[in-house]
C-alpha positions as CSV (number, residue, x, y, z in Angstrom):
1,M,54.9,91.7,106.6
2,I,57.9,94.1,106.2
3,A,60.3,91.3,104.8
4,E,57.7,90.3,102.3
5,A,57.1,93.9,101.1
6,A,60.8,94.6,100.9
7,N,61.2,91.5,98.5
8,T,59.1,93.2,96.0
9,A,60.5,96.7,96.3
10,E,63.1,98.3,94.0
11,V,66.7,97.5,94.7
12,L,68.5,100.7,95.5
13,I,71.9,99.1,96.5
14,D,73.2,96.0,94.8
15,C,76.6,94.8,95.8
16,Q,77.8,91.9,93.6
17,S,80.9,89.9,94.8
18,V,82.5,92.9,96.2
19,W,86.2,92.7,97.3
20,K,88.5,95.2,99.0
21,V,92.1,94.4,99.4
22,F,94.4,96.8,101.2
23,G,98.1,96.9,100.4
24,D,100.7,97.9,97.8
25,K,100.4,94.5,96.0
26,S,96.6,94.4,96.1
27,A,96.3,93.9,92.3
28,A,98.5,90.9,92.4
29,A,96.6,89.6,95.6
30,M,93.5,89.8,93.7
31,R,94.7,87.9,90.8
32,S,95.8,85.0,93.1
33,I,92.5,85.1,94.9
34,S,90.8,84.7,91.5
35,E,93.3,82.2,89.9
36,R,94.6,80.2,92.9
37,G,91.7,80.6,95.4
38,L,94.0,82.1,98.2
39,G,92.3,83.0,101.4
40,K,92.7,85.9,103.8
41,R,95.7,84.4,105.8
42,E,97.5,83.3,102.7
43,I,97.1,86.8,101.1
44,L,98.6,88.4,104.2
45,Q,101.5,86.0,104.4
46,E,102.4,86.1,100.6
47,F,101.6,89.6,99.7
48,G,101.4,91.5,102.9
49,C,97.9,92.7,102.0
50,V,94.9,92.7,104.1
51,V,91.5,91.4,102.8
52,G,89.0,94.0,104.2
53,V,85.8,92.7,102.4
54,S,85.7,89.3,100.8
55,N,83.2,88.3,98.1
56,A,80.3,90.4,99.6
57,T,76.9,90.1,97.9
58,L,73.8,91.9,99.2
59,E,70.8,93.9,98.1
60,V,69.2,96.8,99.9
61,R,65.5,97.6,98.7
62,R,63.6,100.8,98.8
63,G,62.1,101.5,102.2
64,E,64.3,98.9,103.9
65,I,66.6,99.2,107.0
66,F,69.4,96.9,106.4
67,C,71.8,96.3,109.2
68,I,75.3,94.9,108.8
69,M,76.8,93.6,111.9
70,G,80.0,92.0,113.2
71,L,82.9,92.3,115.6
72,S,85.6,94.8,115.2
73,G,87.8,93.8,112.1
74,S,84.7,92.1,110.4
75,G,84.7,94.3,107.4
76,K,81.4,96.1,108.1
77,S,82.7,99.6,108.1
78,T,84.9,99.0,105.0
79,L,81.8,97.7,103.2
80,I,79.6,100.8,103.9
81,R,82.5,103.1,102.8
82,L,82.7,101.1,99.5
83,I,79.0,101.7,98.9
84,N,79.3,105.5,98.4
85,K,83.0,105.0,97.1
86,L,84.7,106.7,100.0
87,I,87.2,103.9,99.1
88,T,87.4,102.1,95.8
89,P,86.6,98.3,95.6
90,S,89.3,95.9,94.5
91,G,86.8,93.7,92.6
92,G,83.1,93.1,92.0
93,K,80.5,95.7,91.3
94,I,78.4,98.1,93.4
95,L,75.2,99.5,91.8
96,V,73.4,102.4,93.5
97,K,70.1,103.1,91.8
98,G,71.2,100.9,88.9
99,K,74.4,102.9,88.3
100,D,77.9,101.4,88.8
101,I,79.4,103.7,91.4
102,A,83.0,102.8,90.4
103,A,82.3,104.0,86.8
104,L,80.9,107.5,87.8
105,S,83.0,110.6,87.0
106,Q,83.9,112.7,90.1
107,T,81.3,115.2,89.1
108,H,78.5,112.5,88.9
109,L,79.9,110.8,92.1
110,R,79.6,114.1,94.0
111,Q,76.0,114.6,92.6
112,M,75.0,111.0,93.7
113,R,76.4,111.7,97.2
114,A,74.7,115.0,97.4
115,K,71.2,114.0,96.1
116,N,70.8,110.3,96.8
117,I,73.1,109.3,99.8
118,G,73.3,110.8,103.3
119,M,75.9,109.5,105.8
120,V,76.1,109.8,109.6
121,F,79.4,108.6,111.2
122,Q,79.9,107.6,114.9
123,N,81.9,111.0,115.1
124,V,79.5,113.5,113.6
125,A,82.2,116.1,113.2
126,L,80.1,119.1,113.9
127,L,81.7,122.5,113.3
128,P,82.3,124.1,116.7
129,H,82.0,127.7,115.5
130,R,78.7,127.2,113.8
131,T,75.3,127.0,115.4
132,V,73.1,123.8,115.3
133,L,71.2,125.3,112.5
134,E,74.2,126.2,110.4
135,N,75.6,122.6,110.9
136,A,72.5,121.1,109.8
137,A,72.6,123.2,106.6
138,F,76.3,122.7,105.9
139,G,75.7,120.0,103.3
140,L,73.2,122.2,101.4
141,E,75.8,125.1,101.7
142,V,78.4,122.9,99.9
143,Q,75.9,122.2,97.2
144,G,75.3,125.9,96.6
145,V,71.7,126.1,97.9
146,P,70.9,129.7,98.6
147,K,71.2,130.7,102.4
148,A,67.5,131.3,103.0
149,E,66.5,128.0,101.4
150,R,69.1,125.9,103.1
151,L,68.4,127.3,106.6
152,E,64.7,126.7,106.2
153,T,65.3,123.2,105.0
154,A,67.7,122.5,107.9
155,R,65.3,124.0,110.4
156,Q,62.6,121.5,109.1
157,A,65.0,118.6,109.4
158,L,66.0,119.6,113.0
159,E,62.4,119.8,113.9
160,K,62.0,116.2,112.7
161,V,64.7,115.0,115.1
162,G,63.4,117.0,118.0
163,L,65.8,119.9,118.1
164,A,63.6,122.7,117.1
165,D,64.4,124.6,120.4
166,W,68.2,124.3,119.8
167,L,68.7,126.0,116.6
168,E,71.0,128.8,117.8
169,R,73.1,126.7,120.3
170,Y,76.5,125.5,119.5
171,P,77.8,121.9,119.5
172,N,79.5,122.2,122.9
173,E,76.2,122.9,124.6
174,L,74.8,119.5,123.3
175,S,74.8,116.2,124.7
176,G,76.2,113.2,122.7
177,G,72.7,112.1,121.7
178,M,71.8,115.6,120.6
179,Q,74.9,115.9,118.5
180,Q,74.0,112.6,116.8
181,R,70.5,114.1,116.0
182,V,72.2,117.0,114.4
183,G,74.3,114.8,112.3
184,L,71.0,112.9,111.2
185,A,69.3,116.1,110.5
186,R,72.3,117.2,108.3
187,A,71.9,114.0,106.4
188,L,68.1,114.4,106.1
189,A,68.4,118.0,105.0
190,S,69.4,117.0,101.4
191,D,66.4,114.6,101.3
192,P,68.5,111.5,100.2
193,E,66.8,108.2,99.3
194,I,69.6,106.3,101.2
195,I,71.1,106.9,104.6
196,L,74.3,105.3,105.5
197,M,74.9,105.0,109.3
198,D,78.2,103.8,110.7
199,E,77.8,102.9,114.4
200,P,76.3,106.2,115.2
201,F,75.0,105.4,118.6
202,S,77.9,103.2,119.9
203,A,79.4,105.7,122.2
204,L,76.2,106.8,123.8
205,D,74.7,105.7,127.2
206,P,72.3,102.6,127.0
207,L,69.1,104.5,127.6
208,I,69.8,107.3,125.2
209,R,70.9,104.8,122.7
210,R,67.8,102.8,122.8
211,Q,65.8,105.9,122.5
212,L,67.6,107.1,119.4
213,Q,67.4,103.7,117.9
214,D,63.6,103.8,118.2
215,E,63.5,107.3,117.0
216,F,65.8,106.5,113.9
217,R,63.6,103.6,112.9
218,G,60.3,105.5,113.4
219,L,61.8,108.5,111.3
220,T,63.2,106.5,108.7
221,K,59.9,104.5,108.0
222,E,57.9,107.8,108.3
223,L,59.9,109.5,105.7
224,G,60.2,106.5,103.4
225,K,64.0,106.3,103.5
226,S,66.2,103.3,102.9
227,A,69.0,102.9,105.3
228,V,72.3,100.7,105.8
229,F,73.1,100.7,109.6
230,I,76.4,99.4,110.7
231,T,76.7,98.1,114.3
232,H,78.7,95.5,116.3
233,D,75.7,95.0,118.6
234,L,73.2,92.2,117.6
235,D,70.5,93.6,120.0
236,E,70.7,97.0,118.1
237,A,70.6,95.4,114.7
238,I,67.4,93.4,115.8
239,R,65.9,96.5,117.2
240,I,66.5,98.5,114.1
241,G,66.8,96.3,111.1
242,D,64.3,94.8,108.6
243,R,67.2,92.4,107.6
244,I,70.6,91.7,109.0
245,A,73.9,90.7,107.3
246,I,76.3,89.1,109.7
247,M,80.1,89.5,108.7
248,K,83.2,87.7,109.8
249,D,86.7,88.1,108.4
250,G,85.5,90.3,105.6
251,A,82.8,87.8,104.4
252,I,79.1,87.9,104.8
253,I,78.2,84.7,106.6
254,Q,74.5,85.1,106.7
255,T,71.7,87.5,105.7
256,G,68.0,87.3,106.7
257,T,65.5,88.7,109.2
258,A,66.3,88.3,112.8
259,E,63.8,85.6,113.1
260,E,65.3,83.6,110.2
261,I,68.8,84.0,111.5
262,I,67.8,82.9,115.1
263,L,65.8,79.9,113.9
264,N,68.2,78.8,111.2
265,P,71.8,80.0,111.9
266,A,74.1,79.4,109.0
267,D,77.0,78.0,111.1
268,D,78.3,77.6,114.6
269,Y,79.6,81.2,114.5
270,V,76.2,82.6,113.9
271,A,74.6,80.2,116.3
272,E,77.0,81.5,119.1
273,F,76.2,85.0,118.2
274,V,72.5,84.6,118.7
275,A,72.6,82.2,121.6
276,G,71.9,84.9,124.2
277,I,69.0,86.6,122.4
278,S,65.6,86.5,123.8
279,R,63.2,84.9,121.4
280,L,60.0,86.3,123.2
281,H,59.4,89.1,120.7
282,L,61.2,87.8,117.7
283,I,59.7,84.4,117.0
284,K,56.3,84.5,115.5
285,A,53.4,82.1,115.5
286,R,53.9,81.3,111.7
287,S,57.3,79.8,112.7
288,V,56.3,77.5,115.5
289,M,52.8,76.5,114.5
290,R,52.1,72.8,113.5
291,S,50.1,72.1,110.3
292,T,46.4,71.6,110.8
293,A,46.5,68.2,109.4
294,E,49.4,67.1,111.6
295,F,47.6,68.6,114.6
296,Q,44.2,66.9,113.8
297,N,45.8,63.5,113.3
298,A,47.0,63.8,116.8
299,A,43.8,65.2,118.2
300,P,40.9,64.1,115.7
301,D,38.1,65.0,118.2
302,L,39.0,68.6,118.9
303,D,37.2,71.2,116.9
304,L,39.7,73.8,115.7
305,R,36.9,76.5,115.9
306,S,36.9,75.9,119.7
307,L,40.5,77.1,120.1
308,A,41.7,80.6,121.0
309,H,42.6,82.3,117.8
310,T,45.7,84.5,117.0
311,S,47.5,85.9,113.9
312,P,50.6,84.5,112.2
313,N,52.6,87.6,113.5
314,A,51.7,86.9,117.1
315,D,55.1,86.6,119.1
316,I,56.1,84.2,121.6
317,D,55.2,86.4,124.4
318,E,51.6,86.7,123.2
319,L,51.4,83.0,122.6
320,I,52.5,82.2,126.2
321,T,49.8,84.4,127.6
322,L,47.1,83.0,125.2
323,T,48.1,79.5,126.1
324,M,47.9,80.2,129.9
325,Q,44.4,81.7,129.5
326,S,43.1,79.0,127.2
327,E,41.0,76.0,128.3
328,H,42.8,74.0,125.5
329,D,46.5,73.1,125.1
330,A,46.5,74.7,121.6
331,I,46.1,78.0,119.8
332,A,44.7,78.3,116.3
333,V,46.6,80.5,114.0
334,V,44.2,82.3,111.7
335,D,45.0,84.3,108.5
336,N,42.1,85.7,106.3
337,G,39.6,84.0,108.3
338,Q,41.1,80.5,107.8
339,V,43.0,78.3,110.3
340,I,46.4,77.8,108.8
341,G,48.1,76.1,111.7
342,V,48.1,75.3,115.4
343,V,50.6,76.2,118.2
344,T,50.9,73.6,120.8
345,P,52.9,73.9,124.2
346,R,55.6,71.7,122.6
347,S,55.9,73.8,119.6
348,L,55.8,76.8,121.8
349,L,58.7,75.6,123.8
350,M,60.7,74.8,120.7
351,G,60.1,78.4,119.6
352,V,61.5,79.6,123.0
353,K,64.6,77.6,122.6
354,G,64.9,78.9,119.1
355,T,64.6,75.6,117.2
356,G,61.2,76.1,115.5
357,G,62.4,76.3,112.1
358,S,60.5,78.3,109.3
359,G,57.1,77.8,108.0
360,L,55.2,74.7,109.4
361,A,57.5,73.6,112.0
362,A,57.7,70.0,113.1
363,A,56.8,69.7,116.7
């Protein structure tokens, strides 16, 4: 499983109780937050300061696509800008590859951004007088990479994003989706370990958007990159992310896989967020199965070996199909040759509703 593999991987980004307070009296506001426990509204009223990020803690591991989502004003874009110090945190600590990014000199910060972190914004800001190839090579040009080398590297990056036939075109000849591909190629050309994406597909048509989402996820996994992806769209976060953090009013409300968040929302706000999401391809057999002991107590005469079998990662859609095709009202969940649980029609319906819980769900 992706989430389990990520749990053992190296932590590349470690945000520890990060705060960002905007305003002339931000230092005094931070002292009051620490000493008096003032909240976002009180800070605005007393100091005229805005709390952009509030006590945010998260980890992004090597090879993981981590989505940060929330509505406008939730703090998600502020948080991603703190990660590569486009803005400076008011409190807490951000470690990138074990280094406190706030403590880096300007020289070392530029090196970190150039070598380890690529970023793609919603507005990719391509240079209109430069070709697609020259735009993709621009970051390498800033780093002082020789022209022949940077153009070849950029050409390879553009080939990866499907623009090998557009090298000599100019930005005004490209569609919005193609311009975003150039932005991604520009980020990839430096071969960063981490890619930061700030709502890069939000302005695109739905069909192009879904296509780029799939391409981005596939390419990121193929190249072994880690990514932080900002979005206001839960469907997009689910489609792309290995894990998701949901933000509200500058704070991270819940972090987990899509399945974990849907089955166990942290509060009413998260529950309302996920209420309209289809469970068919998100909830897995492992989360809706009953224990074998519980099932056999209810049906002692039924041989588990006679049941149709499936894997712990079979989704609700697959389970519905198997149930309809099976002569028994149960599906055995098998892992490493052993029956580890049983999916019943009742537990399946609970999964469709999104109330299966995690692990061996009661049903």
